[in-house]
C-alpha positions as CSV (number, residue, x, y, z in Angstrom):
1,M,28.2,-68.6,-38.0
2,E,30.6,-69.6,-40.9
3,T,28.2,-67.7,-43.4
4,I,29.1,-64.3,-41.4
5,T,32.5,-65.1,-41.4
6,I,32.8,-65.9,-45.2
7,V,31.0,-62.0,-45.8
8,L,33.6,-60.5,-43.0
9,A,36.4,-62.2,-44.7
10,L,35.2,-61.1,-48.1
11,L,35.1,-57.2,-47.1
12,F,38.3,-57.8,-45.5
13,A,39.7,-58.9,-48.5
14,V,38.2,-56.1,-50.6
15,V,39.4,-53.3,-47.8
16,M,43.1,-54.7,-48.4
17,S,43.1,-54.8,-51.9
18,G,42.7,-51.1,-52.1
19,V,45.6,-51.0,-50.1
20,A,47.7,-53.3,-51.7
21,S,47.1,-52.1,-55.2
22,R,48.6,-48.5,-53.7
23,L,51.6,-49.9,-52.1
24,L,52.4,-52.4,-55.4
25,P,55.5,-50.7,-57.2
26,L,53.8,-51.7,-60.4
27,P,50.5,-49.9,-61.6
28,I,48.7,-52.9,-61.1
29,P,44.8,-52.9,-61.4
30,R,42.9,-53.6,-58.8
31,P,40.6,-56.2,-60.0
32,L,43.5,-58.5,-60.5
33,V,44.8,-57.5,-56.8
34,Q,41.5,-58.4,-55.9
35,I,41.4,-61.8,-57.8
36,A,44.6,-62.3,-56.5
37,L,43.8,-62.0,-53.3
38,G,40.5,-64.2,-53.5
39,A,42.8,-66.6,-54.8
40,V,44.8,-66.5,-51.4
41,V,41.5,-66.7,-49.4
42,G,40.5,-69.5,-51.4
43,L,43.3,-71.8,-51.0
44,A,44.2,-70.9,-47.5
45,A,40.7,-71.3,-45.9
46,D,39.3,-74.5,-45.0
47,W,35.6,-73.2,-46.6
48,R,34.3,-72.7,-50.3
49,V,31.7,-70.2,-51.4
50,T,29.1,-71.7,-53.5
51,L,28.2,-69.8,-55.8
52,D,24.7,-70.2,-56.6
53,P,23.9,-68.1,-59.9
54,E,20.1,-66.9,-59.6
55,I,21.6,-65.4,-55.9
56,F,24.7,-64.3,-57.2
57,F,22.6,-62.2,-60.5
58,L,20.1,-60.9,-57.6
59,L,22.8,-59.5,-54.8
60,F,24.9,-57.8,-56.8
61,L,23.9,-57.1,-60.4
62,P,20.8,-55.1,-59.9
63,P,22.1,-51.9,-57.8
64,L,25.3,-52.0,-59.8
65,L,24.0,-51.8,-63.2
66,F,21.2,-49.1,-61.8
67,L,23.7,-47.0,-60.4
68,D,25.5,-47.0,-63.7
69,G,22.0,-46.4,-65.8
70,W,21.3,-44.0,-62.9
71,R,24.9,-41.8,-63.4
72,I,25.9,-42.3,-66.7
73,P,25.3,-38.6,-68.4
74,R,22.2,-39.5,-70.3
75,E,22.8,-36.4,-73.3
76,E,26.2,-38.7,-74.0
77,L,24.3,-41.7,-74.4
78,L,21.9,-40.6,-76.7
79,R,24.9,-38.8,-78.8
80,D,26.9,-42.3,-78.9
81,G,23.4,-44.3,-79.3
82,K,24.1,-45.9,-82.6
83,T,27.6,-47.1,-81.9
84,I,26.6,-48.2,-78.5
85,I,24.2,-50.0,-79.8
86,E,25.9,-51.2,-82.6
87,L,28.6,-52.7,-80.2
88,A,25.9,-53.9,-77.0
89,L,23.7,-56.1,-80.0
90,G,25.0,-56.2,-83.1
91,L,28.6,-57.3,-81.4
92,V,27.2,-59.9,-79.4
93,V,25.3,-61.5,-82.2
94,V,28.2,-61.5,-84.5
95,T,30.4,-62.7,-81.0
96,V,27.7,-65.5,-80.3
97,V,27.7,-67.3,-83.7
98,G,31.5,-66.5,-84.9
99,M,32.9,-67.5,-81.5
100,G,30.1,-70.7,-81.1
101,L,31.5,-71.9,-84.2
102,F,35.2,-71.6,-84.1
103,I,35.0,-73.2,-80.4
104,H,33.3,-75.7,-81.5
105,W,35.7,-76.2,-84.3
106,M,39.0,-75.6,-82.4
107,I,37.5,-78.0,-79.5
108,P,34.9,-80.5,-81.3
109,A,34.6,-82.3,-77.4
110,I,32.2,-79.0,-77.3
111,P,29.1,-79.5,-78.9
112,L,27.9,-76.6,-81.0
113,A,24.6,-75.5,-78.9
114,V,27.4,-75.7,-75.8
115,A,30.2,-73.7,-77.8
116,F,27.1,-71.2,-78.3
117,A,26.3,-71.1,-74.8
118,L,29.9,-70.5,-74.3
119,A,30.3,-67.9,-76.8
120,A,27.3,-65.7,-75.5
121,V,28.6,-65.6,-71.8
122,I,31.9,-64.3,-73.3
123,S,30.5,-61.5,-75.2
124,P,29.4,-59.3,-72.7
125,T,32.0,-56.5,-71.4
126,D,32.6,-55.2,-68.0
127,P,33.2,-51.5,-67.2
128,I,33.6,-52.0,-63.9
129,A,37.3,-53.4,-65.1
130,V,37.8,-50.7,-67.3
131,S,37.3,-48.0,-64.9
132,A,39.6,-49.6,-62.4
133,I,42.6,-49.8,-65.5
134,A,41.7,-46.2,-66.2
135,Q,42.3,-45.3,-62.8
136,R,46.1,-45.5,-63.8
137,A,45.7,-45.0,-67.7
138,P,43.2,-42.2,-67.9
139,I,40.4,-42.9,-70.9
140,P,39.4,-40.0,-72.8
141,S,35.7,-39.1,-71.8
142,R,33.6,-40.3,-74.7
143,M,35.2,-43.4,-75.5
144,M,34.2,-44.3,-71.2
145,H,31.1,-43.4,-72.0
146,I,30.5,-45.4,-75.2
147,L,32.4,-48.4,-73.0
148,E,29.8,-47.9,-70.2
149,G,26.5,-47.6,-72.6
150,E,27.7,-50.7,-74.4
151,S,28.0,-52.9,-71.1
152,L,24.9,-51.5,-70.0
153,L,22.8,-53.1,-72.8
154,N,25.0,-56.1,-74.3
155,D,24.7,-57.5,-70.5
156,A,21.3,-58.5,-71.2
157,S,21.6,-59.2,-74.9
158,G,24.7,-61.5,-74.1
159,L,22.6,-63.6,-71.4
160,V,19.4,-63.6,-73.2
161,C,21.6,-65.3,-76.3
162,L,23.1,-67.5,-73.4
163,R,19.1,-68.7,-73.0
164,F,18.5,-69.9,-76.4
165,A,21.4,-71.5,-76.4
166,V,21.5,-73.6,-73.5
167,A,17.4,-74.4,-74.6
168,A,19.3,-75.6,-78.0
169,A,21.1,-77.9,-76.0
170,M,19.2,-79.0,-73.7
171,T,16.0,-79.7,-76.6
172,G,17.9,-79.9,-79.6
173,T,16.0,-77.8,-81.8
174,F,15.9,-73.8,-81.9
175,S,14.0,-72.0,-84.0
176,L,15.1,-68.5,-84.9
177,Y,11.1,-67.2,-85.2
178,D,10.5,-68.0,-81.9
179,A,13.7,-66.8,-80.5
180,A,13.4,-63.5,-82.0
181,L,10.1,-63.1,-80.7
182,N,11.2,-64.1,-77.4
183,F,14.1,-61.7,-77.6
184,L,11.5,-58.8,-78.1
185,W,9.3,-59.4,-75.3
186,V,12.4,-60.0,-73.0
187,A,13.8,-56.8,-73.8
188,L,10.9,-54.7,-74.7
189,G,9.0,-55.7,-71.7
190,G,12.4,-55.4,-68.9
191,I,13.1,-51.8,-70.4
192,A,8.8,-51.3,-69.9
193,L,9.1,-52.7,-66.7
194,G,12.1,-50.8,-65.2
195,A,10.7,-47.7,-66.3
196,G,6.9,-48.0,-65.3
197,L,7.8,-49.1,-61.8
198,T,10.4,-46.3,-60.9
199,W,8.3,-43.6,-62.2
200,A,5.7,-44.9,-60.3
201,V,7.8,-45.0,-57.3
202,G,9.6,-41.7,-57.6
203,K,6.0,-39.8,-58.2
204,L,4.7,-41.8,-54.8
205,K,7.6,-41.1,-53.0
206,N,7.9,-37.0,-54.1
207,W,3.9,-36.9,-52.9
208,I,4.1,-38.2,-49.9
209,S,7.3,-36.1,-49.4
210,R,5.2,-32.7,-50.0
211,R,2.4,-33.7,-47.7
212,L,4.4,-34.9,-44.9
213,G,8.0,-34.1,-45.1
214,E,11.3,-36.0,-46.1
215,D,13.1,-38.8,-44.1
216,S,16.8,-38.9,-45.7
217,G,16.7,-42.9,-44.6
218,S,13.7,-43.8,-46.0
219,Q,14.5,-42.4,-49.3
220,I,18.3,-44.1,-49.5
221,L,15.6,-47.1,-48.7
222,I,13.7,-46.9,-51.3
223,S,16.7,-46.2,-53.6
224,L,18.3,-49.3,-53.0
225,L,14.9,-51.0,-53.5
226,I,13.7,-49.8,-56.8
227,P,16.5,-52.0,-58.7
228,F,15.4,-55.3,-56.7
229,G,11.9,-54.5,-57.2
230,A,12.4,-54.0,-60.6
231,Y,14.5,-57.0,-61.2
232,L,12.6,-59.4,-59.6
233,V,9.3,-57.9,-61.5
234,A,10.7,-58.7,-64.7
235,E,12.1,-62.5,-64.0
236,R,8.8,-63.2,-62.8
237,L,7.4,-62.1,-65.8
238,H,10.2,-64.0,-68.1
239,C,11.6,-60.2,-69.0
240,S,15.0,-59.4,-68.6
241,G,15.9,-58.5,-65.0
242,I,19.1,-56.9,-66.5
243,L,17.6,-54.6,-68.7
244,A,15.0,-53.9,-66.6
245,A,17.6,-52.8,-63.7
246,V,19.5,-50.3,-66.2
247,A,16.3,-48.5,-67.8
248,A,15.3,-48.2,-64.2
249,G,18.6,-46.5,-63.4
250,L,18.1,-44.3,-66.5
251,T,14.7,-43.6,-65.6
252,M,15.8,-42.6,-61.6
253,G,18.0,-39.6,-63.1
254,S,15.4,-38.4,-64.9
255,V,12.9,-38.7,-61.9
256,E,15.3,-37.0,-59.7
257,G,16.2,-34.4,-62.3
258,A,13.1,-32.4,-60.7
259,G,15.1,-31.9,-57.6
260,Q,12.5,-31.9,-54.9
261,A,14.9,-34.1,-52.9
262,Q,16.4,-32.4,-50.0
263,A,19.9,-31.3,-50.2
264,L,21.1,-33.4,-47.1
265,T,19.2,-36.9,-48.5
266,R,21.0,-36.4,-51.7
267,I,24.6,-36.1,-50.0
268,R,23.8,-38.8,-47.6
269,R,22.4,-41.3,-50.6
270,T,25.6,-40.4,-53.0
271,T,28.0,-41.9,-50.2
272,F,25.6,-44.7,-49.3
273,W,26.0,-45.8,-53.3
274,D,29.7,-45.2,-53.2
275,V,29.9,-47.8,-50.4
276,I,27.3,-50.2,-52.3
277,Q,29.8,-49.9,-55.3
278,F,32.8,-50.2,-53.8
279,A,32.4,-53.2,-51.8
280,A,30.3,-54.8,-54.4
281,N,32.4,-54.2,-57.3
282,G,34.9,-55.8,-55.0
283,I,33.5,-58.6,-53.9
284,I,32.6,-59.9,-57.1
285,F,36.3,-60.2,-58.1
286,V,37.7,-61.6,-54.7
287,L,35.0,-64.3,-55.5
288,L,36.4,-65.1,-58.8
289,G,39.5,-65.2,-57.2
290,E,38.2,-67.7,-54.9
291,Q,36.7,-69.6,-57.3
292,L,40.0,-70.0,-59.1
293,P,41.7,-73.1,-57.3
294,V,38.3,-74.8,-57.4
295,I,38.6,-74.6,-61.0
296,L,42.3,-75.5,-61.6
297,S,42.2,-78.4,-59.2
298,R,39.5,-79.6,-62.0
299,A,42.2,-79.0,-64.6
300,S,43.7,-82.7,-65.7
301,E,40.1,-84.0,-65.7
302,T,38.4,-81.2,-67.8
303,V,41.5,-81.6,-70.1
304,E,40.4,-85.0,-71.1
305,L,37.6,-84.1,-72.6
306,T,39.4,-82.5,-75.2
307,G,40.9,-85.5,-76.2
308,H,44.7,-84.3,-74.3
309,R,46.2,-84.8,-71.4
310,A,49.0,-82.4,-70.8
311,P,47.1,-79.3,-68.9
312,W,48.7,-77.2,-70.7
313,W,46.2,-77.2,-74.0
314,L,43.5,-75.4,-72.2
315,A,46.0,-72.5,-72.0
316,I,46.2,-72.5,-75.8
317,Y,42.5,-72.7,-76.0
318,V,42.0,-69.0,-73.7
319,V,44.9,-67.5,-75.4
320,A,42.9,-68.7,-79.2
321,I,39.6,-67.7,-77.5
322,N,41.2,-64.4,-76.5
323,L,43.2,-64.1,-79.5
324,G,39.5,-64.3,-81.9
325,L,37.8,-62.0,-79.4
326,A,40.2,-59.7,-80.0
327,A,39.9,-60.0,-83.9
328,L,36.7,-59.6,-84.2
329,R,35.9,-57.0,-81.9
330,F,38.5,-55.1,-83.8
331,L,37.1,-55.6,-87.2
332,W,33.7,-54.7,-85.8
333,V,34.4,-51.5,-84.0
334,W,37.3,-50.4,-87.2
335,L,33.7,-51.0,-89.2
336,S,31.0,-49.0,-86.7
337,L,33.8,-46.2,-86.7
338,K,33.9,-46.1,-90.6
339,L,30.2,-46.3,-91.3
340,T,29.6,-43.6,-88.6
341,R,31.6,-41.5,-90.7
342,F,30.1,-42.2,-94.0
343,T,26.7,-41.8,-92.4
344,S,27.8,-38.5,-91.1
345,R,29.2,-37.1,-94.3
346,D,33.2,-37.4,-93.0
347,Q,35.0,-37.2,-95.8
348,R,38.4,-37.7,-93.3
349,S,41.0,-41.0,-93.4
350,S,40.0,-44.0,-91.7
351,P,40.1,-44.3,-87.9
352,D,42.9,-43.9,-86.0
353,W,44.1,-47.5,-85.4
354,R,45.1,-46.4,-81.8
355,I,41.3,-46.1,-80.6
356,V,40.3,-48.9,-82.6
357,A,42.7,-50.9,-80.8
358,A,42.5,-49.3,-77.5
359,M,38.2,-49.8,-78.1
360,S,39.5,-53.5,-78.3
361,F,41.3,-53.6,-75.8
362,A,38.7,-52.5,-73.1
363,G,36.5,-55.4,-74.0
364,V,37.7,-56.8,-70.5
365,R,34.8,-59.6,-69.2
366,G,33.9,-59.8,-65.7
367,A,31.1,-60.4,-63.6
368,I,28.5,-61.4,-66.0
369,T,30.6,-64.1,-67.5
370,L,31.3,-65.5,-64.5
371,A,27.6,-65.6,-63.2
372,G,26.6,-66.7,-66.7
373,V,28.8,-69.3,-67.4
374,L,27.5,-70.7,-63.9
375,T,23.8,-70.8,-64.5
376,I,24.6,-73.6,-67.4
377,P,22.5,-76.5,-65.8
378,L,24.4,-79.6,-64.4
379,A,22.5,-82.0,-66.0
380,M,20.0,-82.7,-69.2
381,A,16.4,-83.3,-69.0
382,D,17.6,-87.1,-69.3
383,G,19.5,-86.8,-66.3
384,S,22.8,-87.3,-67.7
385,P,25.8,-84.8,-67.1
386,F,25.3,-81.6,-69.2
387,P,28.1,-81.9,-72.0
388,A,31.3,-80.0,-71.2
389,R,30.3,-78.0,-68.6
390,D,33.5,-78.1,-66.3
391,L,35.4,-77.0,-69.7
392,A,33.4,-74.3,-70.3
393,I,33.4,-73.0,-66.8
394,F,37.2,-73.5,-67.1
395,L,37.3,-71.4,-70.5
396,A,35.2,-68.5,-69.1
397,A,37.2,-68.0,-66.5
398,G,40.5,-67.8,-68.4
399,V,39.3,-65.4,-70.8
400,I,38.5,-63.3,-67.6
401,V,41.7,-63.2,-66.2
402,T,43.6,-63.0,-69.7
403,S,41.3,-60.0,-71.0
404,L,42.2,-58.3,-67.5
405,L,45.4,-59.2,-68.1
406,V,46.3,-57.9,-71.7
407,A,44.3,-54.8,-70.7
408,S,46.1,-53.5,-68.2
409,V,49.7,-53.6,-70.4
410,G,48.2,-53.3,-73.5
411,L,46.0,-49.9,-72.9
412,P,47.9,-47.9,-70.6
413,W,50.4,-48.2,-73.5
414,L,47.7,-47.5,-76.4
415,L,46.4,-44.7,-74.6
416,H,49.6,-42.9,-73.2
417,G,49.8,-39.8,-75.7
418,L,46.4,-40.8,-77.9
419,T,45.0,-38.0,-79.4
420,M,41.2,-38.0,-79.8
421,P,38.7,-35.8,-81.8
422,A,38.3,-32.4,-80.5
423,E,35.3,-32.3,-78.4
424,P,32.8,-28.9,-78.2
425,S,33.9,-26.8,-75.4
426,R,31.1,-26.7,-72.4
427,Q,32.9,-23.3,-70.9
428,A,30.1,-21.4,-72.3
429,E,26.9,-24.0,-71.2
430,E,28.4,-23.9,-67.7
431,D,28.7,-20.0,-68.0
432,A,25.3,-19.7,-69.5
433,A,24.0,-22.2,-66.3
434,R,26.2,-20.4,-63.4
435,V,24.5,-17.0,-65.2
436,G,21.2,-18.2,-65.2
437,A,21.2,-19.6,-61.8
438,A,22.9,-16.4,-60.3
439,Q,19.5,-14.5,-61.7
440,A,17.3,-16.9,-60.5
441,A,18.8,-16.2,-57.0
442,I,19.0,-12.7,-56.8
443,A,15.2,-12.9,-57.8
444,A,14.6,-14.9,-55.0
445,I,16.5,-13.0,-52.4
446,E,14.8,-9.9,-53.2
447,R,11.6,-11.3,-53.4
448,V,12.2,-13.0,-49.4
449,Q,13.4,-9.7,-48.3
450,H,10.4,-7.6,-48.9
451,D,8.1,-10.6,-47.6
452,L,10.1,-11.2,-44.4
453,A,10.7,-7.0,-43.7
454,E,6.9,-6.3,-44.5
455,G,5.8,-4.5,-41.6
456,R,8.8,-4.5,-39.7
457,G,10.6,-1.5,-38.4
458,D,14.1,-3.1,-38.4
459,A,13.5,-3.6,-42.4
460,D,16.8,-1.7,-43.1
461,V,18.4,-5.0,-41.7
462,Y,16.5,-6.9,-44.1
463,V,17.9,-4.8,-46.6
464,A,21.6,-5.0,-45.7
465,A,21.8,-8.8,-45.8
466,A,20.3,-9.3,-48.8
467,A,22.6,-7.0,-50.2
468,R,25.6,-8.7,-49.3
469,I,24.0,-12.1,-50.5
470,M,23.6,-10.5,-53.9
471,D,26.4,-8.7,-54.2
472,G,28.3,-12.1,-55.1
473,Y,26.0,-13.3,-57.0
474,R,25.8,-10.1,-59.1
475,Q,30.0,-11.0,-58.9
476,R,29.2,-13.8,-60.2
477,I,27.2,-12.7,-63.0
478,E,30.2,-10.4,-64.0
479,S,33.0,-12.9,-63.9
480,R,31.2,-15.0,-66.4
481,Q,29.3,-11.9,-69.0
482,G,33.0,-10.6,-70.2
483,T,35.3,-11.5,-72.7
484,R,37.1,-14.9,-72.9
485,E,40.2,-13.3,-71.5
486,A,38.8,-11.8,-68.9
487,N,36.6,-14.8,-68.5
488,A,40.0,-16.8,-68.0
489,A,41.8,-14.1,-65.6
490,E,38.6,-14.6,-63.2
491,R,38.5,-18.4,-63.8
492,R,41.9,-18.6,-62.4
493,S,41.3,-16.1,-59.5
494,E,38.7,-18.2,-58.7
495,R,41.1,-21.4,-58.5
496,I,43.5,-19.2,-56.5
497,E,40.6,-18.1,-54.4
498,R,39.7,-22.0,-54.1
499,D,43.1,-22.9,-52.7
500,L,43.2,-19.9,-50.1
501,R,39.7,-21.1,-49.3
502,L,40.9,-25.1,-48.7
503,A,43.7,-24.1,-46.7
504,A,41.5,-22.0,-44.5
505,L,38.9,-24.7,-44.1
506,K,41.7,-27.3,-43.1
507,A,42.8,-24.9,-40.5
508,E,39.6,-24.6,-38.8
509,R,39.6,-28.1,-39.0
510,T,42.9,-28.6,-37.2
511,A,41.5,-26.2,-34.7
512,I,38.3,-27.7,-33.6
513,F,40.1,-31.1,-33.5
514,R,42.6,-29.8,-31.3
515,M,40.2,-28.1,-28.8
516,V,38.2,-31.2,-28.5
517,R,41.8,-33.0,-27.7
518,K,41.7,-30.4,-24.7
519,R,38.5,-30.8,-24.0
520,E,37.7,-27.1,-24.7
521,L,34.7,-28.3,-26.6
522,G,31.9,-30.7,-26.5
523,S,32.0,-34.0,-29.4
524,D,28.7,-33.2,-30.3
525,L,29.3,-29.5,-31.5
526,A,32.5,-30.3,-32.7
527,R,30.8,-32.9,-35.1
528,K,28.2,-30.3,-36.0
529,L,31.1,-27.7,-37.1
530,I,33.6,-30.4,-39.0
531,R,30.2,-31.7,-41.0
532,E,29.8,-28.2,-42.0
533,L,33.3,-27.5,-43.1
534,D,33.4,-31.1,-44.6
535,L,30.4,-29.2,-46.7
536,M,32.1,-26.4,-47.9
537,E,35.3,-28.1,-48.6
538,A,33.4,-31.0,-50.8
539,R,31.8,-27.6,-52.7
540,Y,35.6,-26.0,-53.1
541,A,37.3,-29.2,-54.0
542,G,34.7,-31.0,-56.5
């Protein structure tokens, strides 16, 4: 019963965070509000959530990473693949080595291997928090795609480095050759397992649907089980479960690109995954806030490990680590953009410092850092306590909160009025797609009309019905094949028509609800009519 109460309390805190973030006069990102609410829950309640890192990883990370991989535009990922790899792999390795040495130099009480472990868990970035901040200060789309792609890959690389650092701390030995081979197996094996499992399940699912029909509920449940299955199989074979979940999401996007699922299934599945994403993201940050009182309560004991007595030394260490992370990220992003321009023979001046700074501020730490640092063992192989474990947990939590605070203030300021390099217009691509789809629709209508009217005496009725539908498609083709000025005028007309249709749909919905209240219309029929109106509104409002 207590577990159920805890889950309900966490979900209620997530709901209240959405309300609170809109009520606050200042533009505070939702993750910060959720952390604050979690801290309130942790202080007020007489229970504590004991975070088992393995369960935490299994419950939250596979579905969230799977969804990110599923929804990220693959063409954008491929276009900026070089930059993403440089950030997700190169920057992680530089961060682990550079910050590990810096932390050990600054706090000698932390052994070098443990310092590398701490640097490994604070190296991955968290796109969830950046997305929440972007709601108040919109991040340019290309920059957001790079950040999302980076976070999809650096989680795995950071946690693999953590595994090697913890092993070195436990055994006192480290082999670069063995580590490199192990990394290849962990990474490539995870990607292959995730992609292969999703492809096989997708083919089997489509085969069953073609022969037995499609059940929306089963389709949605299968999409939920895929990331967990990929994660568990990969971990069982000592590969990266995180990369398996990411690869499963990317493959799911390709598998579903065939469009074999029914429209109703896609609508319900999208709604289902939106709820999963909102709830899981919120619970992660509420749990972080709930853990903070316990972490802070041990601050006086933790600081003694550093050779000091004043707790404010811990704040100095947290600030110094954040400054080191920011400096490394700024330098790496600048070099990466400079190298990209050099290899593409772009002779323009150095990258805009505001773009580099915005990319650096966007390196927010979050769920992976929290979960990763909690995986540090409690004891060494001989049974003695793992050195500086509590201190590492405190510093990691401080880095998460501080990076969120700095990004929530710095990103809106940097992004205000920032002009990104011009993106190629997608309007011609969109027009061509709409024209091609309309032409295919007209051909299908003509074919079906002939099939239905064949041998019937009322063939004129079929011809008239088909003509009405095809007129709409022909109008779409004409509106997309004119001059640029004519197309612009037509799109303006379409926006006006959209506004009028939305107003009409709202009036229809209001009338139906009024008839239900007056008992002039049954609730079952009203539900059907409202769903039709909602789907039409989603079409025009989107």
